[in-house]
C-alpha positions in Angstrom: 72.7 63.4 181.1 76.0 65.0 180.2 76.3 68.8 179.7 77.2 68.3 176.0 74.1 66.4 175.3 72.0 69.0 177.1 73.5 71.8 175.0 73.1 69.8 171.8 69.4 69.9 172.5 69.2 73.5 173.8 71.2 75.1 171.0 69.7 72.9 168.2 72.4 74.1 165.7 72.3 72.5 162.3 75.2 70.2 161.4 77.3 70.5 164.6 78.0 68.4 167.6 78.7 69.9 171.0 82.1 68.8 172.4 82.7 70.9 175.4 80.9 73.4 177.7 82.7 76.0 179.9 81.0 78.6 182.2 82.7 81.9 182.7 81.8 85.2 184.5 78.8 86.2 182.5 78.8 83.8 179.6 78.9 80.2 178.7 81.3 79.0 175.9 80.1 76.0 173.9 82.8 74.3 171.7 81.3 72.6 168.7 82.6 70.4 165.8 81.1 70.4 162.3 79.8 66.9 161.3 80.3 67.2 157.6 83.6 66.2 156.0 83.3 68.3 152.9 84.3 71.9 153.0 81.8 74.4 151.5 82.7 77.9 150.1 81.1 80.5 152.4 80.2 82.9 149.6 76.4 82.9 149.2 75.3 81.2 145.9 78.7 79.7 145.1 78.0 76.1 146.1 81.6 74.9 145.6 82.6 72.0 147.9 85.7 69.9 148.3 87.4 67.4 150.7 90.7 69.0 150.3 91.7 71.6 152.9 94.5 74.2 152.8 95.0 74.2 156.6 93.2 74.5 159.9 93.0 77.9 161.5 95.2 78.1 164.6 92.5 79.8 166.7 88.9 79.1 167.4 86.2 81.0 165.5 83.3 82.2 167.7 79.7 83.4 167.3 77.1 84.9 169.7 74.1 82.7 170.0 70.7 83.1 171.8 71.1 83.9 175.5 70.5 81.3 178.2 68.8 83.3 180.9 71.2 86.0 181.9 74.1 84.1 180.4 75.5 85.1 177.0 76.1 82.0 174.8 79.3 81.9 172.7 79.7 79.1 170.2 83.3 78.3 169.3 84.7 76.0 166.7 88.1 75.2 165.0 87.5 75.8 161.3 89.3 74.7 158.2 90.2 76.7 155.1 89.6 75.7 151.5 90.8 77.0 148.1 87.7 78.0 146.0 88.6 78.3 142.3 86.4 81.4 142.1 86.8 83.2 145.4 90.3 82.0 146.5 91.3 80.8 150.0 88.5 81.2 152.5 87.4 79.8 155.8 84.8 77.1 155.3 81.1 77.8 155.6 79.2 77.1 158.9 75.5 76.1 158.6 74.3 78.3 161.5 75.9 81.7 160.6 76.5 84.0 157.7 79.9 84.6 156.2 82.2 86.8 158.3 79.5 87.4 160.9 79.9 87.0 164.7 76.3 86.1 165.3 74.3 83.0 164.6 71.3 83.2 162.2 68.9 82.6 165.1 70.3 85.5 167.1 70.2 87.8 164.1 66.6 86.8 163.3 65.7 87.7 166.9 67.4 91.1 166.7 65.6 91.9 163.4 62.2 90.8 164.8 62.7 93.0 167.9 63.8 95.9 165.7 60.6 95.7 163.7 58.5 95.9 166.9 60.4 98.4 169.2 63.0 101.1 169.2 66.8 100.4 168.8 67.6 101.5 172.4 65.3 98.8 173.8 66.9 96.2 171.5 70.4 97.1 172.5 69.5 96.8 176.2 67.6 93.6 175.9 70.1 91.7 173.7 73.3 93.5 174.9 74.6 94.6 171.5 75.8 97.9 170.2 73.4 100.4 168.6 75.0 100.4 165.1 75.0 96.6 165.1 71.1 96.6 165.1 71.0 98.4 161.8 73.7 96.2 160.3 72.0 93.0 161.4 68.6 94.2 160.0 70.3 94.9 156.6 71.7 91.4 156.5 68.5 89.7 157.4 66.6 91.7 154.8 69.2 90.9 152.1 68.7 87.2 152.8 65.0 87.1 153.5 63.5 89.3 150.7 61.5 87.5 148.1 63.7 87.3 145.0 60.7 87.2 142.8 59.2 90.5 144.1 60.3 92.4 141.0 58.9 89.8 138.6 55.6 90.4 136.9 55.2 94.1 137.8 52.6 95.9 135.8 51.5 98.9 137.9 53.7 100.6 140.5 53.6 103.7 142.6 56.6 105.9 143.5 56.9 108.4 146.2 59.5 109.9 148.6 59.5 109.8 152.3 61.6 111.8 154.8 63.4 109.4 157.2 65.5 112.0 159.0 65.5 115.7 159.5 67.4 118.2 157.4 66.2 116.8 154.0 67.2 113.1 154.2 64.8 111.1 152.0 64.1 107.6 150.7 62.5 106.7 147.4 59.8 104.1 148.0 58.3 101.9 145.2 55.1 100.0 145.9 53.4 97.3 143.8 49.8 98.3 143.3 48.7 94.6 142.8 49.7 93.6 146.4 50.4 96.8 148.2 53.9 95.7 149.4 57.0 97.9 149.3 59.2 96.2 146.8 62.1 98.6 146.7 63.6 101.5 148.7 66.6 103.7 147.9 68.4 106.7 149.2 67.4 110.2 147.9 64.4 111.6 146.0 66.0 112.6 142.7 66.3 111.1 139.2 69.4 109.2 140.3 67.4 107.4 143.1 64.8 106.0 140.7 67.5 105.2 138.2 68.9 102.7 140.8 65.5 101.0 140.9 65.4 100.6 137.1 68.9 99.3 137.1 67.9 96.5 139.5 64.7 95.9 137.7 66.5 95.4 134.3 65.3 96.3 130.8 63.2 93.2 130.2 61.1 93.6 133.4 60.9 97.4 132.9 59.5 96.9 129.4 56.5 95.1 131.0 55.4 98.1 133.2 52.1 99.5 132.0 51.5 102.4 134.5 53.4 104.3 137.1 51.6 106.5 139.6 53.5 109.6 140.7 53.0 113.0 142.4 53.8 116.0 140.2 57.4 116.3 141.0 59.9 116.7 138.1 62.6 114.2 139.1 60.9 110.8 138.7 59.3 111.3 135.3 62.8 112.1 133.9 64.0 108.7 135.1 60.9 106.9 133.8 61.3 108.4 130.3 64.9 107.2 129.8 65.7 104.5 127.3 65.9 101.1 128.9 63.6 102.2 131.8 59.9 102.5 131.1 59.1 105.1 128.5 56.2 103.0 127.3 54.5 103.1 130.7 51.6 105.5 131.3 52.3 108.1 133.9 49.3 108.5 136.2 49.4 111.7 138.2 48.0 111.0 141.6 44.5 112.6 142.1 45.2 113.1 145.8 48.0 115.5 145.0 45.8 117.4 142.6 43.3 118.0 145.3 46.1 118.8 147.7 47.4 121.5 145.3 43.9 123.0 145.3 44.0 123.2 149.1 47.4 124.8 149.0 46.2 127.4 146.4 43.3 128.2 148.7 45.7 128.6 151.6 47.8 131.1 149.5 44.7 133.2 148.9 43.7 133.0 152.6 47.2 134.2 153.7 47.2 137.1 151.2 43.7 138.2 152.6 44.8 137.9 156.2 48.0 140.0 155.6 45.8 142.6 153.9 43.5 142.6 156.9 46.4 143.0 159.3 47.6 146.0 157.4 44.3 147.8 157.0 41.6 146.4 159.3 41.3 146.5 163.1 43.3 143.8 164.9 40.2 142.0 166.1 39.0 141.5 162.5 42.3 140.1 161.4 42.4 137.8 164.4 38.9 136.6 163.8 39.7 135.7 160.2 42.9 133.9 161.3 40.8 131.6 163.4 38.7 130.7 160.3 41.7 128.8 158.8 40.4 125.3 159.4 36.9 126.2 158.4 38.3 126.8 154.9 40.8 123.9 154.8 38.7 121.1 156.3 36.1 119.2 154.3 32.5 120.7 154.9 31.3 117.4 156.4 34.0 117.5 159.0 33.4 121.0 160.3 32.5 121.8 163.9 29.5 124.1 164.6 31.9 127.0 165.3 33.8 126.4 162.0 30.5 126.1 160.1 29.5 129.5 161.5 32.9 131.0 160.4 32.5 129.5 156.9 29.0 131.0 156.7 30.4 134.4 157.6 33.0 134.1 154.8 30.3 133.2 152.4 28.2 136.3 153.3 31.2 138.6 152.8 32.1 137.0 149.5 35.3 138.2 147.8 38.5 136.4 146.8 38.6 134.0 149.7 35.0 132.7 149.0 35.8 132.3 145.3 39.0 130.3 146.1 37.0 128.1 148.5 34.4 127.3 145.8 37.2 126.4 143.4 38.8 124.1 145.9 35.6 122.4 146.7 34.7 122.0 143.0 38.1 120.3 142.4 37.6 118.0 145.3 34.2 117.0 144.1 35.6 116.0 140.6 38.0 113.6 142.3 35.7 112.3 145.0 35.5 108.9 143.2 31.7 108.8 142.5 31.9 110.0 138.9 32.4 107.7 135.9 35.7 108.4 134.1 34.0 109.7 131.0 32.4 112.6 133.0 35.7 113.6 134.7 37.4 115.0 131.6 34.7 117.6 130.6 34.3 118.7 134.2 38.1 119.0 134.7 38.3 121.2 131.5 35.5 123.4 132.7 37.2 123.7 136.1 40.4 124.7 134.3 38.6 127.5 132.4 37.0 128.7 135.6 40.4 128.8 137.4 41.9 130.8 134.5 39.2 133.4 134.7 39.2 133.6 138.5 41.8 136.5 138.7 43.4 134.5 141.6 47.1 134.0 140.7 47.4 130.8 142.7 44.5 129.2 140.9 45.5 130.5 137.5 48.9 128.8 138.0 47.2 125.6 139.3 44.9 125.6 136.2 47.9 125.7 133.9 49.6 122.9 135.9 46.5 120.7 135.6 46.2 121.4 131.9 49.8 120.4 131.3 49.3 117.1 133.2 45.8 116.5 132.0 46.4 113.2 130.2 48.2 111.7 133.3 45.5 112.9 135.6 42.7 111.3 133.5 44.8 108.2 133.2 44.9 107.8 136.9 41.1 108.1 137.0 40.6 105.7 134.1 43.0 103.1 135.6 41.8 103.6 139.1 45.3 104.3 140.3 46.4 106.7 143.0 49.3 106.9 145.4 46.9 106.2 148.2 48.6 102.9 148.9 52.0 104.6 148.8 50.8 107.3 151.1 49.4 104.7 153.5 52.8 103.0 153.5 54.4 106.3 154.1 52.4 106.7 157.3 53.7 103.4 158.4 57.2 104.3 157.4 57.1 107.5 159.4 56.2 105.5 162.5 59.1 103.1 161.8 61.6 105.8 161.4 60.5 107.6 164.5 60.6 104.3 166.5 64.0 103.6 165.1 65.4 107.0 166.0 69.1 106.9 165.9 69.8 105.0 162.7 72.4 107.2 161.0 72.5 105.7 157.5 70.0 105.5 154.7 70.9 101.9 154.2 69.8 100.9 157.7 66.6 102.9 157.5 65.8 101.4 154.1 66.4 97.9 155.4 64.1 98.5 158.3 61.4 99.7 156.0 61.7 96.6 153.8 61.7 94.4 156.9 58.3 95.9 158.1 56.6 96.7 154.8 58.3 94.4 152.2 57.6 90.9 151.0 59.6 89.2 153.7 58.5 86.5 156.2 60.5 86.7 159.4 60.3 83.8 161.8 61.5 83.7 165.4 63.8 80.8 166.3 61.1 78.8 168.0 58.7 79.2 165.0 61.1 77.6 162.5 
């Protein structure tokens, strides 16, 4: 069997015939010829074709393909140029690679799959490409492979931010509550970031949104309320964040008490109270024996810390999920009155906050919405960003998040 016939079978590239094979120091060059006679515009979605050519390029074009053992495989071809009435004079499309890309689709799919499973350093060593190239390839694969209908039929979504890099670098993440997939990511965590999502969603699809679950930040609600976005959608304030704010208020009271003990009490007393931190912050059913003893001591001593603990636990019980929605509202109102009378500034402030967001909190309970799915995805995203340490652009990080958590099916070359 001739070498050209062998490489026709090995490469299995659509629409080409191998004409020549040449081995060099660390690579094998495979010259191919396109079988089709019509020239296609390379711009995605154009579809223009013609038999007329402007000229033939004087030099061969080349693409990196899947390796053969330790050998790099370079595919070369002499391409023609066409005059597209929309995009002008361009080099014709090849069926096995994207426009103006030096890698075949099979090679890029392999890079993207490896990037979703391991860190970028391992990918660069395994496939012998540059570090920034990994992020660029992932972005291209995601742009081509994302389900174009992922933004259709949205009714209930969750929005949250996630830190993808130190020093306050954030991504805005949008999740569809119906399926749990990440459907959109964008740079930043401000109003402008969510504006970009609604611009892509469009006014017609935005008008169909019924509910949006958020934490109690100020930026995202401003974007939701804009004309042409989703002012009709019910904002559901995430119950998890409400309980989290109760825990934070308890921690404020605890720190104030600890600082007072350090200033006035013997050092041993202050040190012993500092060790009781997790006895206060953890759920009662999760306490160790030592922490349970520490909590019992705080209960016997009473005071502001014990009152703050009771308020935190009462708030957590309201949102435990075992109460019917019609019982949550009166209990939440009673808790707010208790917080206002507690003489604990942190809980007085929290009571006012919950009162201001009461309708949204109750809507979350009534609709059964929370940012739990978003938070669950955030845990996965943190793992992804740590694993991909070294991606220096938000675009590359967002593309990797969509690759791992979005509605995209990535197949390896042998699975196609």
